[in-house]
C-alpha positions as CSV (number, residue, x, y, z in Angstrom):
1,M,0.0,0.0,0.0
2,Q,2.8,2.4,0.9
3,T,4.6,1.7,-2.4
4,T,1.5,2.3,-4.5
5,A,0.8,5.6,-2.8
6,S,4.4,6.7,-3.4
7,I,4.3,5.8,-7.1
8,Q,1.0,7.6,-7.5
9,R,2.3,10.7,-5.8
10,T,5.5,10.7,-7.9
11,A,3.6,10.2,-11.1
12,H,1.3,13.0,-10.2
13,L,4.2,15.4,-9.6
14,R,5.8,14.8,-13.0
15,P,3.7,16.2,-15.9
16,L,3.9,14.3,-19.2
17,T,5.6,16.5,-21.8
18,I,6.0,15.5,-25.4
19,S,8.7,17.4,-27.4
20,T,7.8,18.2,-31.0
21,A,11.2,19.6,-31.7
22,P,12.5,16.5,-33.5
23,V,9.4,16.3,-35.7
24,R,9.6,19.9,-36.6
25,A,13.3,19.6,-37.4
26,W,12.6,16.6,-39.6
27,L,9.8,18.4,-41.4
28,N,11.9,21.6,-41.9
29,A,14.8,19.6,-43.3
30,K,15.5,19.6,-47.0
31,S,14.1,16.6,-49.0
32,E,17.0,15.4,-51.0
33,F,14.9,13.2,-53.3
34,F,12.3,15.8,-54.3
35,S,14.9,18.6,-54.5
36,R,16.9,16.5,-56.9
37,I,14.0,15.5,-59.2
38,S,12.5,19.1,-59.2
39,G,15.7,21.1,-59.3
40,I,14.5,23.4,-56.5
41,D,15.0,23.4,-52.8
42,V,12.0,21.5,-51.2
43,T,11.5,20.8,-47.5
44,R,9.7,17.8,-46.3
45,K,6.8,20.0,-45.0
46,E,6.2,21.3,-48.5
47,V,6.2,17.8,-49.9
48,V,3.6,16.7,-47.2
49,R,1.4,19.8,-48.0
50,V,1.5,19.3,-51.7
51,N,0.6,15.6,-51.3
52,L,-2.2,16.5,-49.0
53,I,-3.5,18.9,-51.6
54,F,-3.6,16.2,-54.3
55,L,-5.1,13.8,-51.8
56,F,-8.0,16.2,-51.0
57,M,-8.6,17.0,-54.7
58,W,-8.7,13.3,-55.5
59,L,-11.1,12.6,-52.6
60,A,-13.3,15.5,-53.8
61,A,-13.4,14.1,-57.3
62,A,-14.1,10.5,-56.1
63,I,-16.9,11.5,-53.7
64,A,-18.5,14.2,-55.8
65,E,-21.4,12.1,-56.9
66,V,-22.0,10.5,-53.5
67,S,-21.8,13.3,-51.0
68,L,-21.7,17.0,-51.9
69,F,-20.8,18.0,-48.4
70,I,-17.6,15.8,-48.2
71,S,-16.7,17.0,-51.7
72,I,-16.9,20.6,-50.8
73,L,-15.1,19.9,-47.5
74,S,-12.2,18.3,-49.4
75,I,-11.9,21.2,-51.8
76,A,-11.9,23.6,-48.9
77,L,-9.1,21.6,-47.2
78,A,-7.1,21.5,-50.4
79,G,-7.5,25.3,-50.7
80,Y,-6.5,25.8,-47.1
81,N,-3.3,23.8,-47.7
82,V,-2.5,25.9,-50.7
83,Y,-3.1,29.0,-48.6
84,Q,-0.8,27.8,-45.9
85,L,1.9,26.8,-48.4
86,K,1.7,30.3,-49.9
87,Q,1.8,32.0,-46.5
88,E,4.9,30.1,-45.4
89,Q,6.8,30.8,-48.6
90,G,5.6,34.3,-49.4
91,D,6.7,35.6,-52.8
92,N,10.0,33.6,-52.7
93,W,8.5,30.1,-53.1
94,I,10.9,29.0,-55.8
95,T,14.6,28.9,-54.8
96,Y,16.9,27.3,-57.3
97,D,19.9,25.2,-56.3
98,D,23.3,26.4,-57.4
99,D,23.9,23.3,-59.5
100,V,20.8,23.5,-61.6
101,E,21.5,23.4,-65.3
102,E,20.5,26.6,-67.1
103,G,19.5,26.3,-70.7
104,G,20.8,22.8,-71.0
105,K,24.4,23.9,-70.0
106,K,26.1,23.4,-66.7
């Protein structure tokens, strides 16, 4: 009984904290694969957002005949992701790598 009360008291004193720093660092890191195939600097967060946009657009098209509400909701979510992507990047949303070929010449 004494041990259980002690464990409960100790568990009560320590709040559970979850750090999102590693996840944020991973999302903000450069995606080597997509940067290489597109020729511009792309972060993992941008890749996730663009894929969500396509997913929501596909969902809206697939469900358009069944449920108008879900279709409109999917279009709204896709639009919101485009808005967030634009807000994060501002006017400088395309940044070229230094080693990108210009006009077919390196």
